[in-house]
SEDOLUM-580067 format. One line per 4 residues: number of its first residue (from 1); their letters; for each residue x, y, z of C-alpha. Coordinates in steps of 0.1 Angstrom, whole numbers, plus 2048, in hexadecimal, padded with zeros to 3 digits. Example, Ala and Ser with C-alpha at 12.3 -4.5 7.8 and 13.67 -1.06 7.14 Angstrom:
REM SEDOLUM-580067
1) as) 87B 7D3 84E  889 7F5 847
//
This chain:
REM SEDOLUM-580067
1) mycr) CCB B9F 0FA  CD3 B91 11C  CB9 B93 138  CB2 B84 159
5) arfa) C92 B84 16F  C98 B83 194  C7A B70 1A1  C83 B74 1C6
9) srla) C87 B99 1C2  C67 B9E 1B1  C54 B88 1C9  C61 B9D 1E6
13) smst) C57 BBE 1D6  C33 BB0 1D1  C2F BA5 1F5  C2D BB5 217
17) asls) C4C BBB 22B  C44 B9E 241  C45 B85 224  C66 B76 21A
21) ssvs) C74 B7D 1F8  C78 B58 1F4  C53 B4F 1F2  C5F B3D 1D3
25) srvs) C6C B24 1EC  C4A B1F 1FA  C3C B19 1D8  C4F AF8 1D5
29) lpia) C5D AEC 1F6  C4E ACB 203  C41 AC4 225  C5B AAF 236
33) sqsp) C4D A90 246  C3E A97 268  C46 A76 279  C4C A52 26E
37) asss) C27 A4A 273  C1A A67 25F  C35 A6A 245  C24 A56 22A
41) vsfw) C03 A69 22E  C12 A8B 22F  C28 A83 212  C0D A76 1FB
45) nqky) BF7 A93 204  C11 AAB 1F7  C22 A95 1DC  C0C AA1 1BF
49) rsls) C06 AC3 1CD  C0B ADB 1B0  C24 AF7 1B1  C0B B11 1BA
53) fsss) C1A B2F 1A9  C31 B21 18F  C19 B25 172  C17 B4A 17B
57) lqsl) C3C B4C 17D  C41 B41 15A  C35 B63 14E  C54 B73 15E
61) rcsv) C67 B87 144  C84 B9E 148  C8F BBE 138  CB2 BC3 145
65) prws) CD3 BBA 136  CDC B96 13F  D01 B9D 143  CFA BB6 15F
69) ygvd) CDE BA0 16D  CCD BC2 16F  CDF BC8 190  CFF BD5 19E
73) wkss) D0A BB7 1B3  D21 BCD 1C7  D04 BE2 1D4  CED BD8 1F1
77) tslr) CCE BE9 1E2  CCE BDE 1BE  CC3 BBA 1BF  CA4 BC2 1AB
81) aqar) C9A BB5 189  C80 BC0 171  C62 BAA 169  C41 BAC 156
85) ftvp) C21 B9A 161  C00 B9A 151  BE6 BAC 166  BD1 B8C 16E
89) vmer) BEF B79 178  BFB B95 18F  BD9 B97 1A0  BD8 B71 1A7
93) fhrr) BFC B73 1B3  BF5 B90 1CB  BD7 B7F 1D9  BEB B5F 1E0
97) iatl) C08 B72 1EF  BF2 B87 205  BE2 B67 212  C03 B57 21A
101) aseh) C11 B77 22A  BF4 B79 242  BF9 B55 24C  C1F B56 251
105) pfkg) C25 B45 272  C45 B58 279  C3A B7B 26F  C40 B86 293
109) vvts) C66 B81 290  C6A B98 272  C82 BB3 27C  C91 BD2 26D
113) lpkp) CB6 BD6 267  CBF BFA 26B  CDB C0C 257  CF6 C1C 26C
117) ggge) CEF C3E 25D  CC9 C3C 25F  CAE C29 24D  CAE C03 249
121) fgkf) CBF BE9 233  C9F BD5 233  C8C BBB 248  C95 B98 251
125) yslp) C89 B79 264  C9A B7C 285  CA8 B5C 296  CAE B6F 2B8
129) alnd) C89 B7A 2B8  C7F B55 2BC  C8E B56 2DF  C98 B32 2DE
133) prid) CB9 B2A 2F0  CBE B0B 2DA  CC6 B22 2BC  CE5 B30 2CE
137) rlpy) CF4 B0D 2CE  CED B06 2A9  D0A B05 291  D0B B23 27A
141) siri) D05 B0D 25B  CE5 AFF 26B  CD9 B22 273  CD8 B29 24E
145) lles) CC0 B0B 249  CAB B18 266  CA8 B3B 258  C9D B2D 236
149) airn) C82 B17 247  C75 B34 25C  C74 B4C 23E  C62 B34 228
153) cdnf) C4B B26 242  C26 B27 239  C19 B07 24A  C10 AFC 227
157) lvtk) C31 AF2 217  C49 AF9 233  C3B AF3 255  C42 AFF 278
161) ndve) C4B ADA 27F  C67 ADE 265  C74 AFC 278  C73 AEA 299
165) kiid) C87 ACD 28A  CA3 AE5 282  CA2 AF8 2A2  CA4 AD7 2B4
169) went) CC1 ACC 29E  CD5 ABD 2BB  CBA AA3 2C0  CAC A9F 29D
173) spkq) CCC A9D 287  CD6 A7B 294  CB3 A6E 289  CB8 A76 265
177) veip) C99 A8C 263  C90 A9C 242  C8D AC2 23D  C85 AD8 220
181) fkpa) C9E AF1 213  C9D B0A 1F6  CBE B18 1EA  CBF B3C 1DF
185) rvll) CCF B34 1BE  CDF B19 1A8  D02 B18 199  D0D B05 17A
189) qdlt) D2C AFF 166  D2A AF6 142  D32 AD1 143  D15 ACC 15A
193) gvpa) D02 AEA 14E  CFF ADE 12A  CED ABE 133  CD7 AD1 14C
197) vvdl) CCC AEA 130  CC8 ACC 118  CB1 ABC 132  C9D ADC 136
201) asmr) C9A ADF 111  C8E ABB 10E  C76 AC0 12B  C66 ADD 118
205) damk) C60 AC5 0FB  C51 AAC 114  C3A AC6 122  C2E AD0 0FF
209) nlgn) C28 AAB 0F7  C12 AA8 116  BFE AC5 108  C0A ADF 120
213) dpkk) C1E B00 11F  C43 AF9 119  C4B B1A 12A  C42 B0A 14B
217) inpl) C65 AFB 149  C79 B19 155  C91 B21 172  C7F B31 18F
221) vpvd) C9F B39 1A2  CBE B4C 196  CD5 B35 182  CF9 B3E 17A
225) lvid) D0C B29 161  D31 B2F 15D  D42 B20 13E  D63 B15 14C
229) hsvq) D67 AEF 146  D6C AEF 120  D8F AFE 11C  DAB AE4 116
233) vdva) DD0 AE9 118  DD7 AE3 0F3  DF1 AFE 0F2  E09 B03 10F
237) rsen) E2A B14 116  E21 B30 0FE  E19 B55 101  DFC B4F 0E9
241) avqa) DEE B32 0FD  DCF B43 10A  DC3 B4F 0E8  DCC B2F 0D6
245) nmel) DBA B19 0F0  D9B B2F 0F0  D99 B2E 0CA  D9B B08 0CB
249) efkr) D82 B08 0E8  D68 B1B 0D3  D6F B06 0B4  D68 AE6 0C7
253) nker) D4B AF3 0DB  D3A B0C 0C5  D1B AF7 0C4  D1A AF3 0EA
257) fafl) D20 B17 0F0  D05 B22 0D7  CED B0A 0E9  CF5 B1A 10B
261) kwgs) CF1 B3C 0FC  CCE B31 0EF  CC7 B26 112  CD1 B47 121
265) safh) CB5 B58 10D  C9C B3C 10C  C9B B37 131  C96 B54 148
269) nmlv) CA9 B58 169  CC8 B49 159  CEA B5A 155  D05 B4A 140
273) vppg) D29 B57 146  D3D B51 126  D5D B3E 121  D7E B4E 12C
277) sgiv) D6F B5F 14B  D7D B48 166  D75 B29 17A  D52 B27 187
281) hqvn) D5A B25 1AC  D72 B42 1AB  D59 B57 198  D3F B4D 1B2
285) leyl) D57 B56 1CF  D62 B77 1C0  D43 B83 1AF  D23 B6F 1B1
289) grvv) D22 B68 1D6  D0B B80 1E8  D0F B73 20C  CEE B84 215
293) fnad) CD2 B8B 1FD  CC0 BAC 1FE  CA2 BA7 1E8  C8D BC6 1E9
297) gily) C92 BCB 20E  C90 BA6 219  CB1 B99 226  CBB B75 227
301) pdsv) CDB B60 224  CE9 B57 202  CE9 B31 1FB  CF1 B1D 1DC
305) vgtd) CF1 AFA 1CD  D07 AF3 1AF  D0C AD7 196  D31 AD6 19E
309) shtt) D3B AC5 1BE  D54 AE1 1C6  D37 AFA 1CA  D41 AF6 1EE
313) midg) D5D B0F 1E8  D43 B2B 1F0  D40 B1D 213  D61 B2F 21A
317) lgva) D4E B50 215  D34 B46 22E  D1A B3D 213  D09 B1B 217
321) gwgv) D10 B09 1F7  D16 AE6 1EC  D16 ACF 1CD  CF7 ABC 1C1
325) ggie) CF1 AA6 1A4  CE8 AB7 183  CC6 AA6 184  CBF AB4 1A7
329) aeat) CCB AD6 19D  CB3 AD7 17F  C96 ACF 196  CA1 AEA 1AE
333) mlgq) CA1 B03 191  C7E AF9 189  C72 B01 1AC  C74 ADE 1BA
337) pmsm) C7E AD9 1DF  CA0 AD0 1EC  C95 AB5 203  CB2 AAD 219
341) vlpg) CBB A9A 239  CC4 AB1 255  CE9 AAD 257  D01 AA7 273
345) vvgf) D1C AC2 277  D40 ABA 27F  D50 AD7 293  D74 ADB 287
349) klsg) D89 AF1 29E  DA7 B02 290  DC3 B10 2A6  DE6 B1E 2A1
353) klrd) DF6 B2B 281  E05 B1B 262  E2A B18 264  E41 B2A 24B
357) gvta) E42 B19 22A  E20 B07 22F  E04 B0F 216  DDF B0E 216
361) tdlv) DE1 AF0 1FF  DF5 ADD 219  DDA AE6 232  DBD ADA 21D
365) ltvt) DCE AB9 215  DD3 AB4 23A  DAF ABD 242  DA3 AA6 227
369) qmlr) DB5 A88 235  DA9 A8F 258  D85 A93 24D  D85 A74 237
373) khgv) D92 A61 255  D77 A70 26C  D5B A69 254  D46 A87 249
377) vgkf) D31 A7A 22C  D0F A8B 22C  D19 AA4 248  D22 AC8 24A
381) vefy) D45 AD1 257  D47 AF3 269  D68 B03 270  D6E B19 28F
385) gegm) D88 B22 2A8  DA4 B3C 2AD  DB7 B2E 290  D9D B3D 279
389) aels) DAC B5F 27D  DCC B52 26C  DBB B46 24D  DB3 B5D 230
393) ladr) D93 B5A 21D  DA5 B4A 200  DB3 B30 218  D91 B29 226
397) atia) D83 B25 202  D9F B0C 1FB  D94 AF7 218  D6F AFA 210
401) nmsp) D76 AF2 1EC  D81 ACF 1F4  D62 AC5 208  D5A AAA 1EE
405) eyga) D7D A9B 1F2  D78 A98 218  D54 A8D 212  D40 AA8 223
409) tmgf) D22 ABA 215  D31 ADB 220  D51 AE8 230  D42 B08 23E
413) fpvd) D54 B27 24B  D3C B3F 25C  D3F B64 253  D58 B79 268
417) hvtl) D6E B97 264  D84 B85 24B  D66 B7F 235  D5D BA3 236
421) qylk) D80 BAE 22C  D7F B96 20E  D5E BA4 203  D6D BC7 203
425) ltgr) D8C BBB 1F1  D77 BAB 1D5  D64 BCB 1CF  D44 BC8 1E2
429) sdet) D38 BEA 1ED  D3C BF7 210  D16 BF9 214  D12 BD5 209
433) vsmi) D2C BC9 222  D1C BDE 23D  CFB BCE 235  D0A BAB 236
437) egyl) D1B BB0 257  CFC BC1 266  CE4 BA6 25C  CFA B89 266
441) rank) D02 B98 288  CDD B9F 28E  CD3 B7C 285  CEF B6B 298
445) mfvd) D02 B5E 279  D21 B73 27D  D40 B68 290  D54 B83 2A2
449) ykep) D73 B72 2B1  D7A B92 2C5  D5C B89 2DA  D57 B6B 2F2
453) qqer) D4A B4D 2DE  D2B B3B 2E9  D2E B16 2E8  D1D B05 2CA
457) ayss) D13 AE1 2C8  D22 ACB 2AD  D1B AA6 2A4  D40 A9F 2A8
461) ylql) D61 AB2 2AC  D83 AB4 29C  DA1 ACA 2A3  DBF AD4 290
465) dltd) DDD AEA 29B  DE8 AFC 27C  E0C AFB 287  E0A AD5 282
469) vepc) E04 AD7 25D  E22 ACF 247  E29 AD1 222  E19 AB5 20F
473) vsgp) E0A AA7 1EF  DEE A8E 1E9  DEF A70 1D2  DF6 A5E 1BD
477) krph) DD2 A55 1B6  DBB A65 1D1  DB9 A87 1E0  DB8 A7B 204
481) drvp) DD7 A66 202  DED A81 211  E13 A7E 210  E2A A95 225
485) lkem) E43 AA5 20E  E60 A97 222  E53 A74 21C  E4B A78 1F7
489) kadw) E69 A65 1E9  E65 A48 201  E3F A47 1FA  E46 A47 1D4
493) hacl) E5C A29 1D6  E43 A17 1EC  E28 A1E 1D1  E3F A0E 1B7
497) dnnv) E43 9EF 1CD  E1E 9EC 1D9  E04 9D7 1C8  DEE 9E9 1AF
501) gfkg) DD6 9FF 1C3  DD1 A22 1CF  DF5 A22 1DC  E05 A09 1C5
505) favp) E12 A03 1A1  E23 9E1 1A6  E42 9E9 192  E5C 9CD 195
509) keeq) E7C 9D7 1A8  E91 9D1 189  E7D 9E9 174  E7A A06 18D
513) nkva) E99 A18 181  E90 A14 15C  E99 A32 145  E85 A39 126
517) kftf) E9B A4D 10E  E8A A60 0F1  E8E A7F 0DB  E79 A9D 0E2
521) hglp) E78 AB5 0C4  E9C AAC 0BC  EA8 AAE 0E1  EB3 A8F 0F5
525) aelk) E9A A87 111  E92 A6C 12A  E77 A61 141  E77 A4B 160
529) hgsv) E5C A3F 178  E50 A5E 189  E5B A76 16E  E44 A95 16D
533) viaa) E34 A9A 14B  E17 AB1 155  E1B ACE 16E  DFC AE3 171
537) itsc) DF2 B00 186  DCD AFB 183  DAC AF6 194  D94 B0B 1A9
541) tnts) DA3 AFE 1C9  DC3 B12 1C6  DC2 B2C 1AA  DAB B42 1BF
545) npsv) DC4 B45 1DA  DDD B61 1D5  DF6 B54 1EF  DFC B33 1DD
549) mlga) DFB B43 1BA  E13 B5E 1C3  E28 B45 1D6  E2B B31 1B6
553) glva) E36 B51 1A5  E51 B56 1BF  E5E B33 1BB  E60 B39 195
557) kkas) E72 B5A 19B  E8D B4B 1B1  E91 B2D 19A  E94 B43 17B
561) elgl) EAD B5A 18C  EC2 B3B 195  EC1 B2E 172  EAA B10 176
565) evqp) E94 B05 15A  E77 AEC 155  E7E AD0 13C  E6D AD8 11B
569) wikt) E5A AB7 11A  E47 ABE 13A  E25 ACD 132  E22 AEB 149
573) slap) E03 B02 14B  DF3 B1D 160  DCC B20 15F  DC1 B3D 176
577) gsgv) D9E B3C 186  D97 B60 17B  DA7 B7D 16A  DB0 B8B 18C
581) vtmy) DCB B72 190  DDC B7E 170  DDA BA1 17C  DEB B9B 19D
585) lqqs) E06 B84 18D  E0D BA0 175  E0C BBB 18F  E25 BA8 1A4
589) glqk) E3C BA2 186  E3C B7D 18C  E29 B71 16D  E48 B76 157
593) ylnq) E5B B5D 16D  E40 B44 16B  E40 B48 145  E66 B42 145
597) lgfn) E5F B20 154  E44 B17 13C  E26 B20 153  E16 B37 13A
601) ivgy) DF1 B3E 13F  DDE B25 129  DBA B30 131  DA0 B39 14B
605) gctt) D8E B1B 156  D90 AF7 163  DAB AE5 14F  DC2 ACA 15B
609) cign) DAF AC2 17B  D91 AB5 168  DA5 AA3 14D  DA7 AC0 134
613) sgdi) DCD ABE 135  DCF ABA 10F  DE7 AA3 0FD  E0B A9E 107
617) desv) E25 A9E 0EC  E24 A7E 0D7  E49 A76 0DF  E42 A78 104
621) asai) E22 A63 100  E35 A49 0ED  E51 A47 106  E38 A42 122
625) send) E23 A27 110  E3F A14 100  E53 A11 120  E36 A0E 138
629) iiaa) E42 A2C 14C  E2F A37 16B  E2E A5C 161  E22 A77 179
633) avls) E0D A96 178  E0F AB0 194  DF3 AC9 196  DE4 AE2 1AE
637) gnrn) DC2 AD1 1AB  DA9 ABF 1C1  DA4 A9E 1AE  DBF A85 1A3
641) fegr) DAB A66 19D  DBB A4C 186  DB4 A53 161  DA7 A76 168
645) ihpl) DC4 A8E 163  DD2 A7D 144  DD1 A59 137  DF7 A56 138
649) tran) DFD A64 15A  DF7 A47 172  E05 A5B 190  DF4 A7C 197
653) ylas) DFD A92 1B5  DEA AAF 1C3  E01 ACB 1CF  E01 AF0 1D6
657) pplv) E0A B07 1B8  E2D B0E 1C6  E33 AE9 1C9  E26 AE3 1A5
661) vaya) E42 AFB 19A  E5C AE9 1B0  E53 AC7 1A2  E53 AD4 17F
665) lagt) E76 AE1 184  E81 AC0 194  E71 AAC 178  E67 A8F 18E
669) vdid) E53 A86 1AD  E6F A6E 1B7  E83 A88 1CB  E89 A91 1EF
673) feke) E87 AB7 1EF  E99 AB9 211  EB8 AA6 206  EB9 AA6 1DF
677) pigt) EBF AC4 1C9  EA3 ACF 1B1  EBD AD9 197  EDD AEB 18F
681) gkdg) EDF B10 18D  EF0 B25 173  F0E B28 18B  F12 B02 18B
685) ksvy) F06 AFE 1AF  EEA AE8 1BA  EC9 AF9 1C1  EB3 AEB 1DD
689) fkdl) E8F AEE 1E6  E97 B05 203  EA8 B1D 1EA  E88 B22 1D7
693) wpsn) E6D B21 1F2  E5F B43 1FC  E58 B4C 220  E35 B55 22B
697) eeia) E40 B78 231  E4C B7B 20D  E2B B6E 200  E17 B85 217
701) evvq) E2A BA4 20B  E24 B9D 1E6  DFF B94 1ED  DFB BB5 1FF
705) ssvl) E0A BCA 1E3  DFB BB7 1C5  DD8 BAC 1CD  DC2 BCB 1CA
709) pdmf) D9C BD2 1CA  D9D BE4 1A8  DA8 BC3 198  D88 BB2 1A3
713) ksty) D72 BCF 197  D81 BD1 175  D82 BAB 170  D5D BA7 177
717) eait) D53 BC6 163  D63 BB5 146  D52 B94 14C  D30 BA3 147
721) kgnp) D3A BAE 124  D43 B8B 117  D5E B87 0FD  D5E B8B 0D7
725) mwnq) D5C B66 0CF  D3E B61 0E7  D2D B81 0DB  D2F B76 0B7
729) lsap) D1D B55 0BD  CFB B54 0AF  CDF B42 0C2  CBA B3E 0B8
733) astl) C9F B4F 0CB  C84 B35 0D1  C72 B25 0EE  C79 B01 0E2
737) yswd) C9B AF6 0D7  C9F AEA 0B3  CB2 AC9 0B7  CCB AC2 09B
741) pnst) CCA A9C 094  CEE A9E 086  CFD AAE 0A5  D16 A9B 0B9
745) yihd) D16 AB4 0D6  CF1 ABB 0DD  CD6 AA0 0DB  CB2 A9C 0E7
749) ppyf) CB5 A82 103  C9D A65 106  C92 A6A 12A  C70 A79 123
753) knmt) C67 A66 103  C44 A56 105  C3F A66 127  C1D A5F 137
757) vepp) C08 A77 14B  C08 A60 169  C27 A52 179  C32 A2F 170
761) gphg) C37 A23 194  C54 A12 1A5  C67 9F5 195  C7A 9D7 1A2
765) vkda) C95 9C4 191  C91 9A1 182  CAD 989 179  CC5 9A5 171
769) ycll) CE9 99F 165  D07 9B0 175  D14 9C9 15C  D33 9D1 172
773) nvgd) D41 9C5 193  D58 9E1 1A1  D6A 9E8 1C1  D6F A05 1D8
777) sitt) D71 A2A 1CF  D63 A28 1AD  D60 A4C 1A3  D49 A5F 18C
781) dhis) D69 A62 176  D68 A3C 173  D43 A3B 16C  D41 A59 154
785) pags) D64 A67 14B  D67 A8B 142  D88 A88 12F  D93 A7D 10D
789) iqkd) D7F A64 0F7  D95 A46 0F0  D99 A3E 0CB  D8B A1B 0CB
793) spaa) D6F A21 0E4  D49 A1E 0DC  D46 A44 0DE  D63 A48 0C5
797) kyli) D53 A30 0AD  D32 A43 0B0  D43 A64 0A8  D57 A56 08B
801) ergv) D38 A48 07C  D2A A6B 07C  D48 A7B 06B  D5A A88 089
805) drkd) D80 A87 085  D94 A7A 0A3  DA4 A9B 0A8  D81 AAA 0AD
809) fnsy) D75 A90 0C7  D79 AAA 0E3  D72 A9C 105  D55 A88 115
813) gsrr) D4F AA7 12B  D49 ABD 10D  D30 AA4 0FE  D1A AA0 11D
817) ghde) CFE AB0 109  CFC A91 0F3  CED A72 103  CF9 A5A 0E7
821) vmtr) D1D A63 0ED  D1B A64 112  D09 A42 115  D25 A33 101
825) gtfa) D3E A45 118  D2F A36 138  D48 A20 14A  D61 A29 12F
829) niri) D7E A33 146  D9D A20 13B  DA7 A1B 15F  D87 A0B 16C
833) vnkl) D8C 9E9 17C  D6F 9D1 176  D71 9B1 18A  D5F 99E 16F
837) lkge) D7F 9A2 15A  D94 991 175  DB0 9AB 177  DAF 9BB 155
841) vgpk) DAB 9E1 157  D95 9F4 13F  D72 9FD 133  D66 9DA 12B
845) tihi) D51 9BF 13B  D46 99C 136  D24 996 126  D19 97B 13E
849) ptge) D02 966 127  D1D 961 10C  D3D 967 120  D49 980 106
853) klyv) D60 99D 110  D50 9BD 103  D51 9E2 109  D39 9EB 125
857) ydaa) D22 9FE 10D  D20 9E1 0F4  D19 9C7 10F  CFD 9DE 11D
861) mryk) CED 9E2 0FB  CEC 9BC 0F8  CDA 9B9 119  CC2 9D4 10F
865) aagq) CBB 9C4 0EE  CB3 9A4 100  C9C 9B6 119  CB3 9AD 136
869) dtiv) CB8 9C4 154  CDB 9CB 162  CE9 9D6 183  D0B 9E2 190
873) lagt) D1D 9D3 1AE  D35 9EC 1C0  D49 9F2 1DF  D4C A10 1F6
877) eygs) D49 A35 1EB  D39 A2C 1CA  D36 A4C 1B5  D4F A61 1C8
881) gssr) D5F A7E 1B7  D4E A99 1A1  D29 A9E 1A2  D22 A90 180
885) dwaa) CFF A8A 174  D0A A74 157  D17 A5B 171  CF3 A54 178
889) kgpl) CE4 A5C 156  CFC A45 144  CF5 A26 158  CD0 A2C 154
893) llgv) CD3 A2E 12E  CE8 A0E 12F  CCB 9FD 140  CD9 9FB 163
897) kavi) CBB 9F8 17B  CCE 9F7 19D  CF0 9FD 1AC  CF9 9E7 1CB
901) aksf) D16 9F7 1DD  D26 9F7 200  D21 A1D 201  D1A A3A 1EA
905) erih) D28 A5D 1E6  D0C A75 1F0  D06 A88 1D0  D09 A69 1BA
909) rsnl) CEF A56 1CE  CD8 A73 1CA  CDE A73 1A5  CD6 A4E 1A1
913) vgmg) CB5 A54 1B3  CAF A72 19D  CB2 A5C 17E  C9D A40 18C
917) vipl) CB9 A28 192  CB6 A14 1B3  CD4 A19 1CB  CD8 9FC 1E4
921) sfkp) CF1 9F9 200  CFF 9D8 20D  CFA 9D3 232  D19 9DD 247
925) geda) D34 9C3 245  D27 9B5 225  D30 9BA 201  D31 9A6 1E1
929) etlg) D51 994 1EB  D46 98A 20E  D25 97E 200  D36 969 1E6
933) ltgh) D28 97C 1C9  D3C 97A 1A8  D26 98F 192  D1D 971 17C
937) erys) CFD 96D 18F  CDB 97B 185  CCB 992 19E  CA7 99A 1A8
941) idlp) C9C 9B6 1BF  C78 9B4 1CA  C69 9D6 1D1  C44 9DD 1D7
945) nkis) C31 9EA 1B8  C21 A05 1CD  C37 A22 1D7  C23 A26 1F8
949) eirp) C30 A04 203  C54 A0E 200  C65 A21 21D  C85 A36 21D
953) gqdv) CA2 A20 226  C8F A00 229  C9F 9DD 224  C99 9C8 205
957) tvtt) CA4 9A5 1FC  CBA 99F 1DE  CB8 97C 1D0  CCE 96B 1B6
961) dtgk) CCA 94E 19E  CE4 93B 1B2  CCF 939 1D1  CE2 954 1E4
965) sftc) CCE 970 1F3  CD7 98F 208  CC7 9AD 217  CCF 9D1 20C
969) tvrf) CC3 9F3 216  CB0 A07 1FC  CC1 A29 1FB  CA3 A3E 1F4
973) dtev) CAA A54 211  C8B A6B 212  C66 A69 209  C6C A82 1ED
977) elay) C86 A6A 1DD  C6C A4F 1DD  C55 A67 1C9  C71 A6B 1B0
981) fdhg) C75 A46 1AD  C4F A42 1A8  C51 A5A 18B  C70 A4A 17B
985) gilp) C86 A67 186  C86 A8A 193  C81 A9B 171  C62 A87 167
989) yvir) C55 A8F 18A  C5A AB4 183  C4A AB3 161  C2B AA1 16E
993) nlnk) C27 AB9 18B  C29 AD7 174  C12 AC6 15B  BF7 AC0 177
997) e) BF3 AE6 17D
//
């Protein structure tokens, strides 16, 4: 039933040894602009160039079981898939490949990699064979980009000039030059995967409506979709929690899951990993990551882009990977280029060793704060130094995971001996590991800290002595607001005093000691400001790290043995990133102690960290709401933006799993762990933090005895078999999807309705009203929340009108396949602050023409009905947080034509471009406030009506009806992005290109 075609593997087997297995990259990569003078000419020459082979590729079919991919991922020689071609197509394909092979500019650097025992692993494009001393100074992360350009160079789609730009990185990277890059694969999770598959299905309809073959819409690179974002913590503190939550998950999401199952058979080259398997990034780290591809004897580095911003976790394994917008990922699947600006690279030197009692979580929160201060948006960060030897692979993955929080595109750890040990631990075969090491050493991509290190060039430098890292948390509203643990109590009281903001709640002094008494299931209970009501060991950041997970188990063991308990009204949960975690917690005997404290396993997937924390008990919720209590959540996550974790927890702190257990035991964040007891033991004596905290030696011993290679092998053998609930789902077998007009989960989006063969051209903005005027750090959670649907919201009204009970609302994240729901959910975060409301917090705005206060959706619909454009005014870091395509799709469908901000988060800016929304940046030192803009003006943005007259990053004048005007920078950063804008977005651009074949 399940099948997968490996395009890259087949392509390699069809070509000569000197041809890269990634000719698929050449099929679709653009020629980067040669020079400022020639960029427009070269771009327009290639803009409408058809994807030469893609029509042939659509005939790919596979005859291998999808769950096994047709390969044994642990073997170095089995990355081969089965495919069928018609004879005429094969002949045309061979002729074209033979032509390209004979023309390959770098065929002279193709080198054989011998096996230690004789024979060869395969051939590769050798960087040392170029004999260019500049390569030795390149950061390792840039070498991966260089290898890709060399391997794919044909002087047709990737030129020798592109290769030269990368080799000359030291001089070219400050100039913001554009380069082509083709990732080896694409990674999805279900919240972003469902809308991606919805878009692909809708694009097939559009292709049919244009009179062409809908099967042309099909992934041309391997796509892995892991369903991990749908499980909610409905049931907690129960031995039956996993089963109960999975049953509810399937009940709520049956339609979505069936749709994904349809996609896994309708689209070739797509694997769907079913619910209950683990968190996407841990599965990627432990199972999907190849490090080096061996595609029928052609070796090249693994690389991946994903629709989750924490795809960067794989950087800890030495695989180049980062998050992109869902829209950009869809285009990548369809063979479109990744046109990127050659990034600067920050060299981050690590020295020393973590002190006893300091965790990887403490380290990553420290690194995050340092890098945020340094400024790394749009850059790679590459870690090096003697301190690397002291960090396990899991510790590195923790640091790489939080790249979005410190703002970098990647947080990269080159492969070294620690990486190889991890590959063996996780079940990769000895031959595979030998091949990986041999290839990376031969191609100067391996770091051996036993050998003298050649100096590499970096754009800037940072350094951290690991001995300086101290225990800490981050919060209460942002992941980079680090608080040393010893200062937590003082910081908490400062937050109560401070004005409302990222570090303030403005609670009057006389109310700070307020006590809210209530009854919890017949028991007397009370809450104060800072009381913990949610304590969750959750998230990809930490649940993949055995040292902190087993550390949490040791804290639970010591607490249980001393007689401590967690108050029953605190919602505790444990959501491992894979079944391996359960195995080693059971092997160590520590899971039973976690259970005793209420940290029962609730499911395998992203839970509390993305807002799937589930309801808290009604009595607790009432006590918080009726007494205006600043309740707290403590979680081992990577995001704590306001309104994300739970609507009723205004204070949310990120902490290591052992600290989550400690705060759950204390019941409050208003505590000084050095001076105040956590509780009273069964012997009547006070129990302090130091009595519970395990030493690094204790943790290392239990890791050594409990984390075993067989656990990884058995876990991932089971994953490929699915589970009964998934296997029982029925899905239609059809090329086109049959849209159900009554569905409230899956809906045919309007993006491609009435689509024309020719592009519509660029658009300006005329007399637009301001829909919202927002400040700094507006996140994608503010723009398009993933959590619960509020009962009186436009989305709730829509669902109720269609017979959906409130208990079945599910979350916004689960309904991302339905544009009507998601458009109503845009700017629906209950904590968003819109300056048009003059201090009022919530998802409403002022309809400027009438002065009425309306939900944002209702106001937007009034503007659209009247034929009036809208814009959004914003501050710095607009769109930070998760890579969320609906944060761009939603505003588009609301009628927003442009966003004018001080600065944009990298992925979100790309998403806006991908949907045809104009991103504009204020000039440095200017913003809405300094320019005297209130949001009550009408705005016009005059852009040329010919795309050839617009340049990347050019200045435009914005005028208002009040007579004020100001200059902004248009944030179309590359020529390719201008092409997307010309077509009304990246997906219409793809459709028209495929249609022109």
